[in-house]
C-alpha positions, 0 to 999 in steps of 0.5 A: 224337312231338309238337313239344314232345318233338321240341324238347326232344330237339333242345335236348338234343342241341345241349346235349350237342354244346356241352358235349363241344366246351367239354370239348374246348376246355378240355382243349386250352387246359390243354395249350397252357398246358403248352407242349405241341405239337399232335401231343402233345396230339392223342395225349394226347386221342386225336384226330388232329392234323387234327381239333383244328387249328382249335381249336389255332390259334384258342387260340394266336391267342386265349390270353385267351379262354375256352372259351365264347368260342373256341366262339363264334369257331368257330361264326362261321367 
């Protein structure tokens, strides 16, 4: 595998990971807007409360931010 193929593969992995993260953030945002509790959200999206706690907290602290902005905040921490 040459360097170009490696770069392409790495870029694809990063893009897929970012897309999955944005989808998860978006789902949690929608459920928070419906006034659902952390435990309820975790159960509905088949995650543990601990695994989504940081996302939940960021969204609660910054309800005006988009999924992309929340992801940026997560990357800064």
